[in-house]
N, C-alpha and C positions, 0 to 999 in steps of 0.2 A: 634786656633789647628795649630800646627808647619806642616810643608810641612812635606810630611809622606816618602819620600824616592825619588829618582831620578832615578831608577834603574826603569824597564818595570815592573818587577815581584811584588816592593812594589807598585807601581802606579794601577796595573791589582786587587791587592788585596784591595785598599782603594776603588774603584772604583764597585767592586763585592761586597763589604761588606753588607749583610742584605739585598741585591736586590731578588726580587721573578724570574727576569726573564732577561736574556740579547741575544739580539737577532742582530747579535750573537756573541761570544765569539770570533770566528776565527777574526771577524772585526773587533771586539776590539782590539785583539794583532795587526793587521795590523797597526790600527789607532794608537796607543800607540808607535809603531816600526818606524813609519815614519814620526808623524806629534809632536813636540815637545810641540806645545800649541793647542791641539786639541781645537773644540768650541763645548760647547753644550747648550742647550735648555731646557726651562720648562714654560709651559703657565700659569696664574691665572686669572680666571673671575674675577672681583670686583662683590663680590652677597653678602659680609656681613662680621659679625667676623669670624676671624680665628678661628679653635678649634685644638685641638690637630694632629687630621689627616692632616692636613696641613702642619706641621711641620715636617711630614716623608720625602717627597720630599726637602724640605727645609735643613733636614739636610744631606742629598744625594748631593746637591747642595754646601754645603759647605765642601764635601768631595771632590769634584770633582773639585773645587776649590783647595784642598790640594795637590790633586791628579796632578796639572799643567794645569786644563781646564780653559779656558776661558769660563766662563757661562752669558748666557745671561735670564733675566726672562722677559718674555712676559706679558706684564700686557694689558689682553685683553678685552678691552673696548668694541670694536665692537662685540666680541663674547658674552658679557656678555649682550648686546642690543638686539641680536639675540634671546637669549636665555630667555630673558623676567627679566632680573635678576635688583633689587631694580628697579621695577615698570617698566623700560626700560625710565626712566628719566636722560637724558645724565649728569646733574646737579649731581643726586644718583651717578651713575657711575664712575665720576671725582672724587669723595668725596672717591668712594670704592679704585681706582687707586693709591690716594694718602695716604691713608691709609696703603695699601698693600706696597707701596713703604717704608714707616717709616718701618713697622714691620719686612720686610725682610731685610733690611739695618743692622736693629738690630741684627737680628739674624743670618745673612750669611752675612759680612761685605766681599767685594770683587767682587761682583757679579756686573753685569750690568744690564740698564733693558733701556727696550723699551715699548713705548706703540704698539697697535695694529693700532691707529689713526695712527700712525707716520710711519708704513710698508705698511698700505694698499693704501697713498697717492703717494707710489716709481714707478715709473716707471715699467711698466712690472707683477705688483702684479696682476690685475686683470685677465691679458694674461693669469698667470698658471694658478689661480683659473679654469678657464673655459678647460686648457690644461688636469690638474688634471681629474678635471668633465668627459673631453671625453675621458680619460683612464679608466674611472671605468664606474659604472651603478648604476640606480636608487635603485636596489636592494641592490646592497653594501653600497650605500650612504644611504639607509633606516636602516639596520644595524649596521652603526656605530651611529646610532644618541645617542646610548647610552652612548658614551661619554659624552654627554649633560646631561644625567642625566634625559635621554626623552622616552618614548615609541615609539616604530616604526611608530605609527598613528600619533605621533605628528607632524609630518611634513606636513600631509594632510589639517592641518587645519590653516598652514603658510608657504609656500613654502621658506621662506628665511633659514628657519632650515635645508633645503637639502644642502646649502652653507656652513653649517657650518663645515662639513667633511675635505671638499675642500681646504676652507681657511687653517684650522688647517696645514694640508698637506703642504700646500704653505710656510707659517708661517717659515717651517723649512727651507724650500729654500732660501725664503726672507733674513734668519738669516745667512746663507751659515752654517747651524749648521752640526756638524758631527754626533752627537749625541743626540737624542732625548729623554729628562727624563718627566718621567709621571707614576701615579700609576698606577697598572694593569686595571682600570678601562679608561684607556687612548688607552689600545691595539690596537683597531680598528682604531684607527686615525694613529698609526704609523704605522701598518700594509698595510694600505691604503697608507699612503708617501712610503712605500719601495716598494709595488706594481705598484704607479707609475712612481715610478723613474726610474724601470727597462723599462716600455713600453716609456718613455720620454727621456731615456739615457741620467740620471742624476745620480748625485754620491748617493749611500742609505745609508741613517742615521743608524747608530746602534739605538737599540731602548732598551732602560733602564727601568725597570718597578719596581719599588717599591711595598710591600704590603700595602694592606689598613687595619687600625686598624676598629676593629669591636663595634659595638654599644655597649653601656653598657647596654642596654636593653637587648640583647643576640641575636640568629639567631631568624631571621622569617622566613613564608613562605617561600620567594623570596629570592634571594642571593643578591641583591640589598638594602633587609632588615637589613642585617647584617652590613653595611659597618656606621659607625661613619658619623654623616651628621646633618647640624644646621637644616634640618625639623624634627629633632627629641631632643628636647630640653634636656630631661632628660635622653637620651641617647650619649649626648653630651659633651665634658670639653673643653668650652671657654678659650682661653688665658687670659680671663680676668675675669674669677674667682678667687673668692682670696681662700684662704687657708681651711677656712670653707666650704666652699661653694662648692670645690672642693672633701672636704672628705665627707660631705654629698651625692653628687652625686656620689662619689665610694662607699658608704656604701650599696647603693641600686642597684651597680652592679649584673649582672648576672656573677657568677665564679662558674662555674661548679668544681668538686675536679680533675677531668681530664684537659689535656692539649688543645685538641681540642676544639675550638668556645670558648676560652677564653679572652674576652674583655680584664682582668686587666694584665695579663700574656703577652696581645700581645704590650701592653703600655710598659713593660718592653723589651722585644725582640726586637719589630721593631723603639722604640724611645728615652727611658729613660738609659737604660743601655750604647748604644753607643754615645750618646751624653753627657751623664754625666761623662762615664768612668769607674763607678764605682756604687755597688749598697748598699745601706744602707738602711733596713728598720727601720724605726723610732719607738720604742717603750717604754714605759712608765718605770722605774726603776722599779715600783715596779710589772710588767710583763717581769721580768729581762734585761730591758733596751735595746737597740739599736742591731740589727742583720747587719751583713756583708758577702756577700759572693764574692765570687773571681770570679765568671761570670755568665751570666744569666743561663747557664745550671745549675748552683748550686742552683740557686733560685728556677727554676723549679723542680728540683728534692724533695728539703725542701717542698715544697707546694703540689705537686703530691704523695707525701708520706705521708703526715698530718702531719709534724713537723713545718710547718708554718702555723698557724691559718688565715683562710680565712681575721678575720677584721685585724689582724696583717699586711696581704699583703694590704687590699685596705688602709689602714691609713698612711703605707708607700709609697704608690704608690702615694697616693695626696700629701705629703709631698715632694716627689723628683718633681713631676710635676709643683707644684709650685713655687720649688730651678729654674727650666728651663725657665718657662715663667715670671719668674719676672721683669729680665730686660726688657721685652715685655711692661710689665705694668710700670714702672717706666719710659720710654721713653715716655706712653702716657700722664702720670702724668705732665711731664715737657714741654711736648710740644702735647697739649690736642688737638690741633687744628682739626685736620684730623680723629681721634678719634670722636671728638663730632658733625662733620659734619655726618659722616657715622651713627651714632648713630639716629640723627634726619631726618637721610634717610629712617631708616630702623622701627621706632617706629610710 
């Protein structure tokens, strides 16, 4: 993707495209007006195979690079260790880190990488963790455990869990990031970092939050049930699924006739249309051939009005998603080492 533009309006449009929230837009305006190459950061725990939901913040990384940002992806091995990912084994965590480095390099060329192991060993890191903790409360840290996909009570079993939110805030300062990126599920950590910055008289990071893709299984009894997650294999589209498997999973997807809570339309709105730049619903000639739509809004209207059949929408979504993830699969086929090590770790 080419650089979107050099003026502030163009840059801001690209930064804001498709986001759920920016805290705050005024601060973003000031950042773009006064810093030619601002720094952005996003963190990923090494936790297993990537899925379609993982690509939404990565797409925003790509757009931030095109908007003139220096983007660093933190491969958060220590955070994964605290969060009991990959069995807490450092061999497994290292395999996950290298797998993510390979996949993200393919999907988003131009980003930089740091591991948590690198930054936690830097002078002043743990001092800042304590300062952030001093500027917060146990109640606030407990609420923030949701950023780990954890219940508030989980910290009672393992004291290290309470370090996690303070570490995530400290990561932002350690990387000297002007903007912190994450899904809406990371909001607690970013607000903690901003509040602590006020008390510690540090520069507050702009917080940019992307939407979360819905589980193919549909909404559950809790908000967290609706999020696409590796813990729900039938509701998750892995980036390594072949076209046949994607088609099969999507054929069973919850796909109500309305827009709200529709995970198939979520895929088009938040990932496929902005990434691919066009909307083509593949369809056999005997059923009228392929359909093209000028915008996501036209696709949504066609579906909710009943003129686009649910099965056509699902099959077209599978084909488009496979087109997107094929380069990632090709990379694993040509350089399989990291993928195979991670597979061994999770099986």
